N, C-alpha and C positions, 0 to 999 in steps of 0.2 A: 504494498499500500504506500501509497506518495506519504514523505516523511512531514513533517513539523516542527520549527523551530520558531520559540520566540529570539526576536533580534530588538535590542536599540540604535544598529547602525539606519541610517537615515535615508530616504529615496534619491539621494544624490551618492552614497559610498556602497550602497551595499555592488556586493562585486554577483552578476547574474545576469541569467540571457536573456531578463527583460525584467522590468518594474509594471508593476500595476499600481493605477491612481481611480478617483472615482471624480466622476463626473456628472454634473443636475443638470434640471429644463429649471431656468431661473426665470421670474418674470421678462426680461429684457435678452434672451443668449444662456447659450451655456456656462456652467456657474464648476467652479473648481474646486471638490469639497477637499474639508480638513486631513492632512495626510500627506497630501500631493504638496504643500508649501516650496520645497527644493526642486519639485520641479518644472516646477510654475518658473520659480527664479532661475531658472539655467537654460527655459525658454523668452526668460527678459521682460516676464509678466504676462507674456501672447499665450500661455499654454490652450487659453477656450478658445482665442481668436483662430488662431493654428487648429484647432478641433473641428470649427466651427467651419473653415473654410475646405475641410474633409468628410464635411455633410454630418458630423454628429452632432446628434439635439441634444444630448443627456437621457435618453430613454433609456424606459429600462430591460434589462439587459445588450446593449448596444453596445458595441467595442469596435472599436478604433485602433490599430495600431500605427506607429508612425517609428523613423525611423532618433534615435536618443538627441537632446543636443550637446555640446561640448558642457564639460564638466559633472555628465554622469556618466560611472560606473557603468553602468548595466548601456548595450547596447540599443535595446529596443523599449521603446514607452508605449504599453496597454490601458488604453483610457475606458475605459469603462461603464457604459451608464447607470444610474441610481434611479430617474425616475425624476417627481415632482423634486424640487428644494425647499427643505424645509422651512417653517418658518426661523425668524432670526432668536430667538431663546428654546429653540427643539435642534434633536438630533434627529440622525437619519433611522429608522427605522430596521431593527434586527434583522429582519425579513426582507428588507430589502437590500443588507449587507449580502447576507446570505445567498440571495440568486445573483447578485451583481459578483461577488467571490466566484461561485461555481459553473457562472458565465467565462468569466478569464482565465479560469484551472482549466477549460475544457477546450477553451483556444486557445492555449499552450501546450497541448499535446506534443509528444516528442520532447520538449524541452526541458532540460536537469534540472534547473532553480529558476525560481520566479521571486522574486520580493514583491509584499502586498502591504501598498501604501494606503490604504482604508482608511478609515474614522474608526479609529479605538480608542476615546475615551476611560472608555474604563473594560472590562472584564468581561462584563457581559457582551457587550459589539465586538472584543475580540474573539470570545468564543462562538457566535455569529459567522465572525469570516473565517475561523478554522475549519468551522463543521460545512461551509459553506462553499471551499477551496478544495474540499479532502473529498465529499460529494460530489462536485463536480469534476474533479480528474477521473472519476473511475470508466474505468472501460472491460467489454467481458469479450477477453479475447481466447480463452481457453479453446476454441475449438476451430479457433482461426489459420490458415496457413501461414508460415511464416515466407512465401512466397520459393521454398525449394521444393516445393514439396512433402515437406515436414510440418506436423500440425505444429502447431503453438504450444499443444500438453507437454510433449513432449519436447519443448527445444528450448534449447540453451538461454537461448536470447531472441525477444522479437525484435522488429522490425524500428529503430529506433524513430523509426519518422512516428510510428502510432502510439512509442508505449507512454503511458499517462504521463504527468508532467511529475518529477520527481523530487523535489522541495520545496517546500513552501515556508518562506520567512517570512514571519509576521511582524513587521518593521514597526515602530516605534509603541513596541512594546516593554513591558519589563520583567526581565524573566526571573530574577528572583524575586518580586512579587508572591505571596502566599494565592495569595484569587487568579493571575494572572496565570504561576504554571496551575492549578489547579483546575484553571479553564480549556487550557490547551488538556491537558489528560484527560477532561472528560471528552474533548471534540474528538478526540483521537480515539479513545474507546469509542465511543457512539458511532464514528463515523467507519468504525471495521467492522461494527457491528452491523450497520445499517447495510453494510458493503458485502455482509454476508449472504445477509437474508438476498440482497441482490443479486448472487451468484447463482444460490438457490432458486430463485426464481426463472431464472436466467436459463438452466441446467434440463439440456432434455429430455424427455420423460424414458426411451430409453434406457439412461445415465440416473434416472431417479427417482426411483418406483417406491413403496412404502420400508421394503427392507433397507435399501440405500440409504433413503433420508435417515431412517432410526439409528445405521453404521455410525451418519453425518453428528449428532448428539452423541451419541454411546461417546466419540471423537473427543469433541467437545469438552465431555464431563469430564474426562478426563485430565483433559488438558487444564481444565481451570478450576476443578474440585468441583462437580457439580456432582448430586444424585442421581441417577439416571436409573430410571427402569421400562425394558422391552414388552408388551405382553405380544406377542405372536397369534396367528389364527389358531394353536391347540388351545393356549391360552385364553382368548379369548373369546373364545366357543364353551369351556368350561367353565369359565365368567356373565354368559349368556350376552355377549354383545351383539345385540340382534341386528343391530343399525350400522355397524362400524360390518359387522362381518356381511350382511344384505345388501350394501352398496359393492365390497369387496367380492363380491361371488361369482360376478363375472369373469370377473379379472385370472389369469394365470399368474400376475404378483399378487398373492395375500396382505390384506389390509396390516396394519399395526397402532398402536397402542402408545405411545411413550407420554412419562413422566420424565422430566428435568427438571432441578429444584437447586433453588439457590436455599442458603441458607445461612443465618447468623447470628453469633450466642447470645449478643443482646437485643434479637426482635422481640417484638410485643407485637405485632401485626403480619399477618399473611395474606396475600393476596395471591390469587391464581388466575392465572392467564390462560385461556382455551385458543387453540389452533385450530378452522380447517384445511385441512391438507390430503386435499382430492391430488396426486399428482399427476391425473390427467384426467378430461371430461370430458366422455363423449357423451354422454347424456343418457349411455347405457343404452335399452329398450326404446323409452322416447327419445331415438338419436336427436342430436343437434343437427340444426342445418348448412347448407353450404355455405361457405364463407363464416360459422361460429366455434368451427373447430379446432384452428390453426394457433391458436391463442391458446389454448385450453392447461398446457402446462405448466400455468400460470394461477390453478385454482388449487396451490396451496400456500397462496401468500402469506393468507393470516397463520398457518404452521410456522412459514417460515418470519415473519413477523416477532411471535409467541418464543418460536427459538432463541430468536436475535435478544431478543429485552432478556431474557432470563441468564443468557450471559455475561449480556451490560451485566445489572445486575452485580451481578458476580465479579466481576474485570474489574465496577469501578464499586466495592467493598460494601454495597446497604444494608444499611441495618434494615432489615425485611426481610422478610423468609418468602422466594419469589417460585412459584410452582407451575411451574407449564406443562400444560396437556398437549400434547398434536396428535389429532384425528388425524389419518394415514390410510387412503385405498384410493385403488385406480378404480372409475366406471368405467365399464364397457358391456360393448353387446355383444354375448353368446349362447349356448344353450342349458350356463349354468346359471345367467344373470337373470335379478329380481325382476319381476313382470308386470308392468299395472296392472292394481288388482288383489297382487298378493299382500300379505297379510304377514307383520314381522313384529317380536318380542323384542322391547328393548330393555337396554338394560335394569334401566327400574321399575318396568313390569309391565308397564306400559304397553299397548298395542296399536301400531299405525297402521292403516289402508296405504299401502303404496297406490298411488291415482299419478304420478308421474316418475320416474325414473331419476329427470333427468332434477331432481327438487331432492338434488340425497346428500348434497353437501347440510343440511337439517339436520340430517338421519347420521349423521356423526359427531355430530356438535352432540346431540340427542343425547347419548349416550358418556362424549367425555363429560358433558356438562352434569349429571348424577354422578358419574365417579367422583368429581371437582368437589361436586356440594359434600359429599362423606364426611369430608378433611375437616367439614362447617372451615374455610377463608371465613374472610373478616368481608372480601370482596373478590369476586367472580368477573371477570369484561373476556369474554367473546371476543373473537376478530373473524372475518371472511369475504372472500369474494362470495356472497351470497347470492346479489337476483341483479338482474340486468332491471328490473323493476327499480332501485335504488339511480342507478347509472339516468334512468331516464325522468328521475327526480332530481337527483344535484347535479348530473354534467360527469365529465371523467376526470375532476379534480379534485371532488367534493367526498370526503365519506360520509354515511349516515349514524345518527348517535340512538338509541335505543333505552331504557331500564326501566325497570318496577321501583327506582325513589328516583323521582324528581332532579334533588339538589343532590345526586350523584352523577347525577347525568348531564349538569346546570357543568359540572365540576372541574370530569370529564372533557365537558367542548371546551369550556375555559383553558384546562390543561392543552390539550390540544392548537387552537390559536394562538396561544403563548409558545409554543415549540415552532411556528410559521407550517402548521400540517391545517387543514381548510377541511373543515366539518362542518355539520348543521345538525342541530337536537330534531330528532321527529318524535311523533305521540304514537300511541300504540292505545288506538281505539278500542272500545272493549266488543262492539259489536259485531267487529270484521272475525272476531271466533268464532262465531255460529259461523260461519263459512266453512271450518274444518271439521264440522260433525261427519264422523262417518257413519252408517246403520249395521256395519261389520264389524268396524272397533272404536277403541277408546278414542281415534283424536285420527283426522287423514293426515297425508303432508303436505297439502294443498286446502288452499281455500279462495276468498273469491281474488279473480283476476286483478282488478281498479283496487290499487296500495299491496301489490305483491312483496312489497319490500318490508313492507308495514304488517302482513300474513306470517313473513318466515320470523319475523323477530314474538311474535306473540306464539306461535310451535315451539319457539328453543324456549320462554317462559315456562310453560307446560313445565320442565326438564330443571329446573333450581331449587335448588332443595330450600325449602319451610325457613322464611328469616334471612335467609342471606341478600345481603348486595349485589345487586349484579345489573352490566351495560354490554352493551349488545357493539360494537362496531361492523358497518355492512363499508367492507375497503373496495367495494367491486368495480369503484371506478378509477379512482387512484392509481391502483394496486398494480397496473401492467400500464404503461404510453405507448402508444403505435404510433407517436407521430416524431419529428422531430425535435432533438432535445435543447430544453430549456433552463435559464438557470442553472440548480444543484441537480434536474430532474432529468436522468438518461433516458433514452429509450432499451422500453424491453420492462424488468422490473426497477421499480423503487425501494421499496423497502418501507413503505406506508405504514402509518401506522407506529414505528418503533419507537420514532420520539417521542409519542403522547404515554406510550407505556411505561416508558424512562422512565421519565417524568412523573407519572402516577406511579410508577416504585420509590421512586424520591421523598414526592409529597407524603406516602403514604411509611416512610424510614422517620419520617418529621413527625408525625402525628393528624395531620391536619389530609386525610382521606376525605373528607367533603361528604 
């Protein structure tokens, strides 16, 4: 992963391939942001004018490269847009800094080192720039040829021109300051785990089936001192996990339920995280139509987020117990697959009539939620690429939040917005529950078509233990990005919800569960 260093060097003296400065849209044109004073001085105080001549406007994410002026050690200046300039007494928004740093890092692909001279007035701003740069530098190259017919996975060295930016030097910071050091260390751990989630999401399903995913969890548990337990198909059958078994019975690769836990000797609270891990979703017998299968390797994004968040909690040494449950299965059509009309007996003992085998995520989550409830955590949060209906409601960049406690839903929403993840609180209308009534079972896995994302949340609520606070994050929109990269968001897996889960764990450790 890209290295991060804190540096007292100025933008004029740093020895790097490029120096990154921020510019914004002011009332009268381009405005040079704090941190770029030395670079502006080298251009005779006319950096803004030069950039405007080159067509720069300061718009968010806009990148302009120009040769460095005399007096600068770096040969290239990269100006990145921060959007609208703040008021006189206001600072730049952390998310604007995060996105700008991401855009700059991606534009410097192939470089060995870049000095980032963006506004870092405090440790919080430094953390935002660090996160953005480390996330923006991400690329998934494991399966690309290095140009010689050799797969990059086995190559000793990737093509230098396409290699991620190797080092980010955060200029104008205080390397010995405890707050700045802590911010940098947290950013490195967090970005590493978000990128772990991205790697898993981007991995092709022929290499990441439930067994392989479980092995990844076991390897990380050994490295970071986590407790891990894997239930294979025999254990699932013995335990009566009808949801996981029903979804996975049509695939050659059998399902798994993974419990991976970070514990702390001083912890007084426990947070349970449950992730949907459909390593490939064909829709089963209710086969998805043409054009909807190509990205279904991403249907395990919830499990990837949960996995990454638990490891991040361990790396950060958080004083809270965080238990992750990864509900892993492949949803495939075959002669042994679950059929529409079948009835499954879930781990909870409830029976579910399967009306649509493509509504499979809620079935594997139901088993994992029941199992997680048995440990009576202080709160449960599940994360899933659950419904296309949520994408229709909120678009591709925003995830929905449902909960059985309004205050907790509000807390999760506020935390998500704080860390830069777009989200929106969604209702759970009780009248939609009736649509899931079944004439042959306790409940059906489908209800009314309108409000389908809310129906899915109501289904999951049925499997939460009595008295346990719970929230459901439907990340179907932002989990996998099919368009061009923007800000620190790459094409492909994004690692959506990891930042929210980690901050929630931090808040829980501090006694502020919400």
